[in-house]
Backbone as JSON Lines, residues from 0, in Angstrom:
{"i":0,"aa":"M","n":[-6.59,36.83,-12.37],"ca":[-7.48,35.29,-12.01],"c":[-7.18,34.84,-13.74]}
{"i":1,"aa":"R","n":[-6.92,34.46,-14.17],"ca":[-6.89,33.55,-16.11],"c":[-5.57,32.42,-14.71]}
{"i":2,"aa":"S","n":[-4.51,33.51,-15.35],"ca":[-3.83,32.6,-14.45],"c":[-3.58,31.36,-13.06]}
{"i":3,"aa":"R","n":[-4.55,32.33,-12.47],"ca":[-4.33,31.69,-10.73],"c":[-5.46,30.91,-11.24]}
{"i":4,"aa":"L","n":[-6.56,30.5,-11.76],"ca":[-7.41,29.38,-12.65],"c":[-6.37,28.38,-13.25]}
{"i":5,"aa":"I","n":[-5.61,28.58,-13.96],"ca":[-4.57,28.25,-14.54],"c":[-3.32,27.38,-13.81]}
{"i":6,"aa":"L","n":[-3.25,28.12,-13.19],"ca":[-2.11,27.74,-11.23],"c":[-3.86,26.51,-10.67]}
{"i":7,"aa":"Q","n":[-4.22,26.61,-10.57],"ca":[-5.26,25.98,-9.58],"c":[-5.65,24.78,-10.17]}
{"i":8,"aa":"G","n":[-5.71,24.79,-11.45],"ca":[-5.74,23.38,-12.39],"c":[-5.0,22.68,-12.65]}
{"i":9,"aa":"A","n":[-4.18,23.15,-12.46],"ca":[-2.81,22.28,-12.64],"c":[-2.03,22.01,-11.38]}
{"i":10,"aa":"A","n":[-2.95,22.49,-10.36],"ca":[-3.28,21.8,-8.58],"c":[-3.87,20.44,-9.27]}
{"i":11,"aa":"V","n":[-4.91,20.7,-8.73],"ca":[-5.92,19.8,-9.44],"c":[-5.91,18.12,-9.46]}
{"i":12,"aa":"V","n":[-4.96,18.83,-11.06],"ca":[-3.9,17.57,-11.39],"c":[-3.38,17.11,-10.87]}
{"i":13,"aa":"T","n":[-2.32,18.28,-10.47],"ca":[-0.81,17.48,-10.64],"c":[-1.35,16.35,-9.36]}
{"i":14,"aa":"A","n":[-2.03,16.61,-8.63],"ca":[-3.01,16.14,-7.31],"c":[-3.37,14.74,-7.97]}
{"i":15,"aa":"G","n":[-4.73,14.82,-8.65],"ca":[-5.13,13.79,-8.96],"c":[-4.11,12.66,-10.2]}
{"i":16,"aa":"V","n":[-2.83,12.98,-10.21],"ca":[-1.49,11.65,-10.43],"c":[-0.94,12.01,-9.62]}
{"i":17,"aa":"F","n":[-0.79,12.42,-8.96],"ca":[-0.11,11.66,-7.38],"c":[-0.56,11.09,-6.63]}
{"i":18,"aa":"F","n":[-2.23,10.79,-6.83],"ca":[-3.18,9.91,-5.38],"c":[-3.16,8.81,-6.58]}
{"i":19,"aa":"A","n":[-2.89,8.76,-8.32],"ca":[-2.85,7.56,-9.07],"c":[-1.75,6.54,-8.75]}
{"i":20,"aa":"T","n":[-0.67,7.47,-9.31],"ca":[0.37,7.01,-9.38],"c":[1.13,6.64,-7.79]}
{"i":21,"aa":"S","n":[0.45,7.59,-7.23],"ca":[1.44,6.64,-5.09],"c":[0.06,5.91,-4.88]}
{"i":22,"aa":"G","n":[-0.82,5.3,-5.62],"ca":[-1.75,4.32,-5.25],"c":[-1.47,3.05,-6.24]}
{"i":23,"aa":"Y","n":[-0.95,3.51,-6.7],"ca":[-0.15,2.22,-8.11],"c":[1.18,1.92,-6.93]}
{"i":24,"aa":"A","n":[1.63,2.99,-7.17],"ca":[3.11,2.09,-6.5],"c":[2.98,1.69,-4.82]}
{"i":25,"aa":"Q","n":[2.27,2.1,-4.24],"ca":[1.58,1.61,-3.06],"c":[1.68,0.76,-3.08]}
{"i":26,"aa":"G","n":[0.19,0.35,-3.75],"ca":[0.5,-1.31,-4.21],"c":[0.59,-2.39,-4.32]}
{"i":27,"aa":"F","n":[2.14,-2.05,-4.65],"ca":[2.93,-3.34,-4.9],"c":[4.48,-2.93,-3.68]}
{"i":28,"aa":"A","n":[4.15,-1.94,-3.46],"ca":[4.05,-2.46,-1.12],"c":[3.82,-2.92,-0.31]}
{"i":29,"aa":"G","n":[2.72,-3.23,-0.45],"ca":[1.42,-4.23,0.45],"c":[0.72,-3.68,0.67]}
{"i":30,"aa":"H","n":[0.57,-1.87,0.76],"ca":[0.02,-1.67,1.9],"c":[-1.61,-1.43,1.1]}
{"i":31,"aa":"H","n":[-1.72,-2.56,0.25],"ca":[-3.36,-2.89,0.88],"c":[-3.81,-4.67,0.89]}
{"i":32,"aa":"H","n":[-4.68,-5.0,0.15],"ca":[-4.57,-6.35,1.59],"c":[-4.02,-7.34,-0.08]}
{"i":33,"aa":"G","n":[-2.75,-8.28,1.08],"ca":[-2.45,-9.06,0.19],"c":[-0.55,-8.67,0.76]}
{"i":34,"aa":"N","n":[0.4,-9.21,-0.26],"ca":[1.8,-9.32,0.02],"c":[2.63,-8.7,-1.06]}
{"i":35,"aa":"S","n":[3.19,-7.95,-1.48],"ca":[4.2,-7.29,-2.04],"c":[4.1,-8.48,-3.3]}
{"i":36,"aa":"A","n":[5.29,-9.12,-2.4],"ca":[6.21,-10.39,-3.31],"c":[5.18,-10.69,-4.12]}
{"i":37,"aa":"M","n":[3.83,-11.58,-3.41],"ca":[2.94,-12.42,-4.22],"c":[3.08,-11.63,-5.35]}
{"i":38,"aa":"R","n":[2.1,-10.28,-5.98],"ca":[1.34,-9.96,-6.75],"c":[2.92,-9.71,-7.1]}
{"i":39,"aa":"I","n":[3.36,-8.99,-7.13],"ca":[4.86,-9.33,-8.46],"c":[5.65,-10.77,-9.32]}
{"i":40,"aa":"C","n":[5.89,-11.61,-8.05],"ca":[5.58,-13.32,-8.32],"c":[4.55,-13.41,-9.7]}
{"i":41,"aa":"I","n":[3.66,-13.64,-8.88],"ca":[2.07,-13.72,-9.87],"c":[2.1,-13.1,-11.11]}
{"i":42,"aa":"R","n":[3.04,-11.68,-11.28],"ca":[2.65,-10.52,-12.11],"c":[4.13,-11.22,-13.14]}
{"i":43,"aa":"L","n":[4.46,-12.05,-12.91],"ca":[5.09,-12.25,-13.83],"c":[5.24,-14.14,-14.39]}
{"i":44,"aa":"M","n":[5.28,-14.49,-13.7],"ca":[4.47,-16.44,-14.17],"c":[3.64,-16.27,-15.03]}
{"i":45,"aa":"S","n":[4.06,-17.73,-15.66],"ca":[3.71,-17.74,-17.06],"c":[2.53,-18.09,-16.96]}
{"i":46,"aa":"S","n":[1.74,-18.64,-18.21],"ca":[-0.45,-18.71,-18.08],"c":[-0.17,-20.01,-17.31]}
{"i":47,"aa":"S","n":[0.9,-21.41,-17.28],"ca":[1.19,-22.08,-17.13],"c":[1.19,-22.1,-15.51]}
{"i":48,"aa":"Q","n":[2.33,-21.3,-14.74],"ca":[1.92,-21.33,-13.81],"c":[0.5,-20.61,-12.7]}
{"i":49,"aa":"K","n":[0.38,-19.4,-13.38],"ca":[-0.7,-19.15,-13.26],"c":[-2.21,-19.86,-12.83]}
{"i":50,"aa":"A","n":[-1.44,-20.92,-13.7],"ca":[-3.92,-22.4,-13.5],"c":[-2.51,-23.13,-12.95]}
{"i":51,"aa":"D","n":[-1.58,-23.1,-12.2],"ca":[-1.35,-24.3,-11.52],"c":[-1.69,-22.93,-9.61]}
{"i":52,"aa":"L","n":[-1.77,-21.72,-9.33],"ca":[-2.06,-21.28,-8.48],"c":[-3.65,-21.48,-7.7]}
{"i":53,"aa":"K","n":[-4.55,-21.64,-8.59],"ca":[-5.38,-21.99,-8.35],"c":[-5.61,-23.47,-7.41]}
{"i":54,"aa":"Q","n":[-4.53,-24.01,-7.99],"ca":[-4.74,-25.08,-6.28],"c":[-4.13,-24.22,-5.09]}
{"i":55,"aa":"T","n":[-2.62,-23.17,-5.63],"ca":[-3.08,-23.17,-3.93],"c":[-3.29,-22.59,-3.31]}
{"i":56,"aa":"F","n":[-4.07,-21.23,-3.94],"ca":[-4.64,-21.38,-3.5],"c":[-5.89,-21.59,-2.92]}
{"i":57,"aa":"S","n":[-6.02,-22.51,-3.3],"ca":[-7.9,-22.82,-2.96],"c":[-7.42,-23.38,-1.08]}
{"i":58,"aa":"T","n":[-6.65,-23.58,-0.45],"ca":[-6.43,-24.4,0.14],"c":[-6.25,-22.93,1.41]}
{"i":59,"aa":"G","n":[-5.58,-22.34,1.3],"ca":[-5.12,-21.16,2.02],"c":[-6.18,-19.98,1.89]}
{"i":60,"aa":"T","n":[-7.02,-19.63,1.01],"ca":[-7.67,-18.15,1.22],"c":[-8.71,-17.96,2.28]}
{"i":61,"aa":"Q","n":[-9.21,-19.11,2.48],"ca":[-10.27,-19.17,3.32],"c":[-10.18,-18.41,4.6]}
{"i":62,"aa":"S","n":[-8.97,-18.57,4.63],"ca":[-7.97,-19.0,6.39],"c":[-7.62,-17.42,6.18]}
{"i":63,"aa":"L","n":[-7.28,-16.76,4.99],"ca":[-6.86,-15.02,4.92],"c":[-7.76,-14.33,5.23]}
{"i":64,"aa":"Q","n":[-9.05,-14.55,4.62],"ca":[-10.37,-13.84,4.39],"c":[-10.24,-13.85,5.94]}
{"i":65,"aa":"S","n":[-10.52,-14.74,6.67],"ca":[-11.72,-15.05,7.72],"c":[-10.29,-13.88,9.08]}
{"i":66,"aa":"E","n":[-8.75,-13.66,9.3],"ca":[-8.31,-13.65,9.71],"c":[-8.26,-11.85,9.47]}
{"i":67,"aa":"R","n":[-7.99,-11.77,7.76],"ca":[-8.75,-10.49,7.27],"c":[-9.58,-9.95,8.06]}
{"i":68,"aa":"Q","n":[-10.98,-10.67,8.37],"ca":[-12.07,-9.72,9.44],"c":[-12.26,-9.96,10.77]}
{"i":69,"aa":"T","n":[-10.83,-10.38,10.96],"ca":[-10.66,-10.87,12.39],"c":[-10.09,-9.09,12.49]}
{"i":70,"aa":"V","n":[-8.42,-9.14,11.51],"ca":[-8.63,-7.73,12.1],"c":[-8.97,-6.8,11.86]}
{"i":71,"aa":"V","n":[-10.22,-6.56,10.82],"ca":[-11.14,-5.46,11.03],"c":[-12.02,-5.32,12.38]}
{"i":72,"aa":"S","n":[-11.79,-6.49,12.83],"ca":[-13.48,-6.28,13.83],"c":[-12.56,-5.91,14.98]}
{"i":73,"aa":"E","n":[-11.18,-6.33,15.38],"ca":[-10.8,-5.45,16.0],"c":[-10.07,-4.34,17.07]}
{"i":74,"aa":"K","n":[-9.88,-4.08,14.88],"ca":[-9.68,-2.28,14.32],"c":[-11.54,-1.7,14.77]}
{"i":75,"aa":"Q","n":[-12.17,-1.75,14.42],"ca":[-13.4,-1.41,14.85],"c":[-13.18,-1.53,16.63]}
{"i":76,"aa":"A","n":[-12.82,-2.15,17.16],"ca":[-13.2,-3.36,18.76],"c":[-12.24,-2.18,19.47]}
{"i":77,"aa":"L","n":[-11.24,-1.67,19.12],"ca":[-10.66,-0.74,19.36],"c":[-10.39,0.77,19.21]}
{"i":78,"aa":"T","n":[-10.71,1.15,18.49],"ca":[-12.32,2.6,17.92],"c":[-13.33,3.12,18.64]}
{"i":79,"aa":"S","n":[-13.57,2.0,18.45],"ca":[-14.75,2.14,19.61],"c":[-14.45,2.92,20.73]}
{"i":80,"aa":"A","n":[-13.54,1.82,21.65],"ca":[-13.85,2.36,22.84],"c":[-13.0,3.51,23.55]}
{"i":81,"aa":"I","n":[-12.13,3.49,21.76],"ca":[-11.21,5.32,22.48],"c":[-13.19,5.87,21.8]}
{"i":82,"aa":"L","n":[-13.31,6.33,21.36],"ca":[-14.23,6.43,20.96],"c":[-14.95,6.96,22.33]}
{"i":83,"aa":"S","n":[-15.12,5.93,22.58],"ca":[-16.51,5.87,24.47],"c":[-15.35,6.91,25.08]}
{"i":84,"aa":"G","n":[-14.62,6.51,24.96],"ca":[-13.47,7.57,25.93],"c":[-12.48,6.5,27.25]}
{"i":85,"aa":"S","n":[-13.01,4.87,26.82],"ca":[-12.31,3.47,27.64],"c":[-10.82,4.72,28.81]}
{"i":86,"aa":"K","n":[-9.74,4.63,29.31],"ca":[-8.35,4.77,28.74],"c":[-6.79,4.47,28.67]}
{"i":87,"aa":"D","n":[-8.19,2.89,29.37],"ca":[-6.86,1.95,28.88],"c":[-7.14,0.77,27.47]}
{"i":88,"aa":"V","n":[-6.57,0.88,26.85],"ca":[-6.96,0.15,25.79],"c":[-5.93,-1.35,25.26]}
{"i":89,"aa":"S","n":[-5.09,-0.86,26.13],"ca":[-3.86,-1.75,25.88],"c":[-4.08,-3.5,26.09]}
{"i":90,"aa":"S","n":[-4.84,-4.34,26.5],"ca":[-5.66,-5.39,26.04],"c":[-6.11,-5.69,24.55]}
{"i":91,"aa":"L","n":[-7.49,-4.57,23.69],"ca":[-7.44,-4.31,22.38],"c":[-6.74,-4.52,22.06]}
{"i":92,"aa":"E","n":[-5.52,-3.95,22.46],"ca":[-4.25,-3.08,21.05],"c":[-3.32,-4.66,20.99]}
{"i":93,"aa":"S","n":[-3.46,-4.7,22.16],"ca":[-2.8,-6.3,22.16],"c":[-3.17,-7.49,20.93]}
{"i":94,"aa":"V","n":[-4.71,-8.03,21.05],"ca":[-5.51,-8.95,21.12],"c":[-4.89,-8.44,19.41]}
{"i":95,"aa":"L","n":[-5.73,-7.23,19.02],"ca":[-5.1,-6.84,17.49],"c":[-3.73,-6.69,16.69]}
{"i":96,"aa":"A","n":[-2.74,-6.46,18.01],"ca":[-1.33,-6.69,17.55],"c":[-1.42,-8.53,16.85]}
{"i":97,"aa":"T","n":[-1.83,-9.11,17.74],"ca":[-1.69,-11.0,17.7],"c":[-2.24,-11.02,15.85]}
{"i":98,"aa":"A","n":[-3.47,-10.48,16.2],"ca":[-4.21,-10.67,14.36],"c":[-3.71,-10.22,13.59]}
{"i":99,"aa":"Q","n":[-3.16,-8.9,13.28],"ca":[-1.96,-8.6,12.98],"c":[-0.97,-9.16,12.29]}
{"i":100,"aa":"Q","n":[-0.49,-10.12,13.29],"ca":[1.08,-11.08,13.49],"c":[0.5,-11.98,12.77]}
{"i":101,"aa":"Q","n":[-0.46,-12.35,13.08],"ca":[-0.74,-14.04,12.19],"c":[-1.11,-13.91,11.22]}
{"i":102,"aa":"L","n":[-2.17,-12.81,10.83],"ca":[-2.07,-12.91,9.05],"c":[-0.61,-11.91,8.33]}
{"i":103,"aa":"Q","n":[0.05,-11.68,9.16],"ca":[1.2,-11.67,8.34],"c":[1.38,-12.36,7.95]}
{"i":104,"aa":"K","n":[1.93,-12.95,8.95],"ca":[3.63,-14.82,8.82],"c":[1.9,-15.42,7.63]}
{"i":105,"aa":"D","n":[0.87,-15.37,7.99],"ca":[0.26,-16.23,6.93],"c":[0.0,-16.42,5.23]}
{"i":106,"aa":"E","n":[-0.07,-14.37,5.17],"ca":[0.0,-14.35,3.8],"c":[2.13,-14.34,3.69]}
{"i":107,"aa":"D","n":[2.8,-14.28,4.65],"ca":[4.35,-13.86,4.14],"c":[4.18,-15.49,3.44]}
{"i":108,"aa":"S","n":[4.04,-16.6,4.08],"ca":[3.71,-17.87,4.18],"c":[3.58,-18.54,2.43]}
{"i":109,"aa":"A","n":[2.07,-17.96,2.44],"ca":[1.16,-18.5,1.13],"c":[2.95,-16.62,-0.2]}
{"i":110,"aa":"A","n":[2.79,-16.15,0.11],"ca":[3.45,-15.13,-0.78],"c":[4.6,-16.65,-0.74]}
{"i":111,"aa":"A","n":[5.68,-16.79,-0.18],"ca":[6.76,-17.97,-0.31],"c":[6.75,-18.74,-1.03]}
{"i":112,"aa":"Q","n":[5.34,-19.25,-0.99],"ca":[4.67,-20.55,-2.04],"c":[4.24,-20.12,-3.21]}
{"i":113,"aa":"V","n":[3.88,-19.0,-3.35],"ca":[4.05,-18.84,-3.99],"c":[5.37,-18.79,-5.45]}
{"i":114,"aa":"C","n":[6.05,-17.37,-5.24],"ca":[6.67,-17.17,-5.08],"c":[8.26,-17.96,-5.67]}
{"i":115,"aa":"G","n":[8.18,-19.76,-4.87],"ca":[8.83,-20.89,-4.91],"c":[9.04,-21.32,-6.06]}
{"i":116,"aa":"Q","n":[7.79,-20.78,-6.9],"ca":[7.28,-21.6,-7.56],"c":[8.36,-20.8,-9.16]}
{"i":117,"aa":"L","n":[8.39,-19.44,-8.8],"ca":[9.25,-19.7,-9.86],"c":[10.55,-19.67,-10.37]}
{"i":118,"aa":"S","n":[11.34,-19.87,-11.56],"ca":[12.88,-20.16,-11.5],"c":[12.99,-19.13,-11.96]}
{"i":119,"aa":"S","n":[14.86,-19.69,-11.52],"ca":[15.75,-18.2,-11.01],"c":[15.94,-16.89,-11.81]}
{"i":120,"aa":"T","n":[15.95,-17.39,-13.59],"ca":[15.74,-16.0,-13.92],"c":[13.82,-14.84,-13.45]}
{"i":121,"aa":"Q","n":[12.55,-15.43,-13.5],"ca":[12.34,-15.27,-12.98],"c":[12.27,-14.45,-11.44]}
{"i":122,"aa":"L","n":[12.44,-14.93,-10.35],"ca":[12.65,-14.56,-9.44],"c":[14.15,-13.63,-9.32]}
{"i":123,"aa":"M","n":[14.65,-13.16,-10.54],"ca":[15.8,-12.07,-10.58],"c":[14.96,-10.93,-11.45]}
{"i":124,"aa":"A","n":[13.92,-10.97,-11.87],"ca":[13.28,-10.66,-12.41],"c":[12.23,-9.5,-12.09]}
{"i":125,"aa":"A","n":[11.4,-9.96,-10.89],"ca":[10.72,-9.96,-9.8],"c":[11.73,-9.35,-8.66]}
{"i":126,"aa":"Q","n":[13.13,-9.48,-8.29],"ca":[13.63,-8.41,-7.18],"c":[14.44,-7.4,-7.89]}
{"i":127,"aa":"N","n":[14.5,-7.02,-9.48],"ca":[14.62,-5.88,-10.17],"c":[13.38,-5.32,-10.55]}
{"i":128,"aa":"L","n":[12.01,-5.73,-10.67],"ca":[10.95,-5.41,-10.13],"c":[10.64,-4.1,-9.27]}
{"i":129,"aa":"F","n":[10.93,-4.72,-7.98],"ca":[10.29,-4.11,-6.99],"c":[11.85,-3.37,-6.61]}
{"i":130,"aa":"K","n":[12.45,-3.65,-6.64],"ca":[13.97,-2.66,-6.58],"c":[12.8,-0.7,-7.8]}
{"i":131,"aa":"N","n":[12.76,-1.59,-9.0],"ca":[12.19,-0.23,-9.52],"c":[10.97,0.26,-8.63]}
{"i":132,"aa":"L","n":[10.21,-0.27,-9.23],"ca":[8.32,0.18,-8.72],"c":[9.11,0.65,-7.22]}
{"i":133,"aa":"A","n":[10.1,0.84,-6.37],"ca":[10.36,0.96,-5.01],"c":[10.5,2.62,-5.19]}
{"i":134,"aa":"A","n":[11.49,2.79,-6.42],"ca":[12.3,3.45,-6.67],"c":[11.33,4.64,-7.25]}
{"i":135,"aa":"L","n":[9.98,3.99,-7.92],"ca":[8.98,4.66,-8.59],"c":[8.49,5.6,-7.52]}
{"i":136,"aa":"H","n":[7.69,4.85,-6.54],"ca":[7.5,5.52,-5.73],"c":[7.92,6.07,-4.77]}
{"i":137,"aa":"T","n":[9.14,6.62,-4.73],"ca":[10.19,7.07,-3.66],"c":[9.89,8.34,-4.62]}
{"i":138,"aa":"N","n":[10.81,8.01,-5.92],"ca":[10.21,9.65,-6.66],"c":[9.14,10.14,-7.41]}
{"i":139,"aa":"T","n":[8.07,9.57,-7.24],"ca":[6.72,10.27,-6.6],"c":[6.65,11.18,-6.48]}
{"i":140,"aa":"R","n":[6.49,10.82,-5.08],"ca":[6.04,11.54,-3.75],"c":[6.76,12.16,-3.72]}
{"i":141,"aa":"Q","n":[8.28,12.04,-3.7],"ca":[9.21,13.73,-3.93],"c":[8.72,14.87,-4.53]}
{"i":142,"aa":"Q","n":[8.08,14.09,-6.4],"ca":[8.2,14.69,-7.33],"c":[6.41,15.44,-7.04]}
{"i":143,"aa":"A","n":[5.47,15.02,-6.51],"ca":[5.06,15.49,-6.01],"c":[5.27,16.74,-5.14]}
{"i":144,"aa":"K","n":[5.24,16.29,-3.84],"ca":[6.02,16.94,-3.42],"c":[6.23,18.78,-3.46]}
{"i":145,"aa":"T","n":[7.3,18.13,-5.07],"ca":[8.26,19.57,-5.23],"c":[6.55,20.34,-5.46]}
{"i":146,"aa":"Y","n":[6.16,19.25,-6.56],"ca":[4.5,20.21,-7.49],"c":[4.05,21.36,-6.3]}
{"i":147,"aa":"F","n":[3.52,20.79,-5.31],"ca":[2.64,20.98,-4.62],"c":[3.28,22.37,-3.77]}
{"i":148,"aa":"Q","n":[4.86,22.91,-2.87],"ca":[5.49,23.67,-2.97],"c":[5.74,24.52,-4.24]}
{"i":149,"aa":"Q","n":[5.17,23.89,-5.16],"ca":[5.61,25.16,-6.25],"c":[4.74,25.69,-6.7]}
{"i":150,"aa":"A","n":[2.96,24.7,-6.39],"ca":[2.0,25.57,-6.43],"c":[1.8,26.31,-5.31]}
{"i":151,"aa":"K","n":[2.0,26.58,-4.81],"ca":[1.67,26.94,-2.91],"c":[2.42,28.53,-3.12]}
{"i":152,"aa":"I","n":[3.5,28.57,-3.34],"ca":[4.18,28.98,-3.68],"c":[4.77,30.27,-4.71]}
{"i":153,"aa":"A","n":[3.96,29.99,-6.2],"ca":[3.16,30.28,-7.58],"c":[2.0,30.79,-6.92]}
{"i":154,"aa":"A","n":[1.1,30.66,-5.37],"ca":[0.14,31.27,-5.54],"c":[0.52,32.29,-3.8]}
{"i":155,"aa":"G","n":[0.96,32.19,-4.03],"ca":[1.52,33.49,-3.99],"c":[2.02,33.11,-1.35]}
{"i":156,"aa":"N","n":[1.93,32.17,-1.83],"ca":[2.01,31.68,-0.22],"c":[3.65,31.68,-0.31]}
{"i":157,"aa":"S","n":[4.41,32.32,0.96],"ca":[5.87,31.82,1.36],"c":[5.69,30.23,2.08]}
{"i":158,"aa":"T","n":[7.32,29.96,1.86],"ca":[7.37,28.67,1.75],"c":[7.21,28.18,2.98]}
{"i":159,"aa":"S","n":[8.11,29.38,4.06],"ca":[6.92,29.04,5.31],"c":[5.59,28.6,6.64]}
{"i":160,"aa":"E","n":[4.92,29.91,5.16],"ca":[3.15,29.0,5.03],"c":[3.01,27.69,4.91]}
{"i":161,"aa":"S","n":[3.32,27.7,3.6],"ca":[3.44,25.99,2.85],"c":[3.7,25.59,4.18]}
{"i":162,"aa":"Q","n":[4.37,25.36,4.36],"ca":[4.79,24.05,5.33],"c":[4.7,23.79,6.52]}
{"i":163,"aa":"T","n":[3.43,24.77,6.99],"ca":[3.53,25.43,8.58],"c":[1.62,24.14,8.71]}
{"i":164,"aa":"S","n":[1.21,24.85,7.25],"ca":[0.36,24.47,7.07],"c":[0.14,22.61,6.44]}
{"i":165,"aa":"E","n":[0.74,22.45,6.47],"ca":[0.93,20.81,5.62],"c":[0.65,19.78,6.32]}
């Protein structure tokens, strides 16, 4: 009984670490608002370069916020239509896809502006940081998957059972 509680506690801790680190690693990959390249470039900027960003952001921030809100509204409209039993939602999907595409283009343009302020040394460091974070993300996910499989086996679940229940 005691070993089972310890194992369950270890699984909870592992899950917490997994979600915390994968959330951090995903943050660089653009799964959250904004552009991963932009965040990496900002992270490597000097204080004076960061001060210059206020002017860059003042012109485009309102537009990006409006586009993000449009995407959210279009997703809600699509979800509402699906939940109301609508069989053909292709027009709503098209509108959402167009809104997402425009937002992506504008975020990429802003990222290019920001990263364009970096020196060649800073850009090289940014590329290396991106590669390292991508590797971290991949390794973290794989390691967490292994930990969960080991915990299920230790808890008495066979490998085939644990794979079908995921």
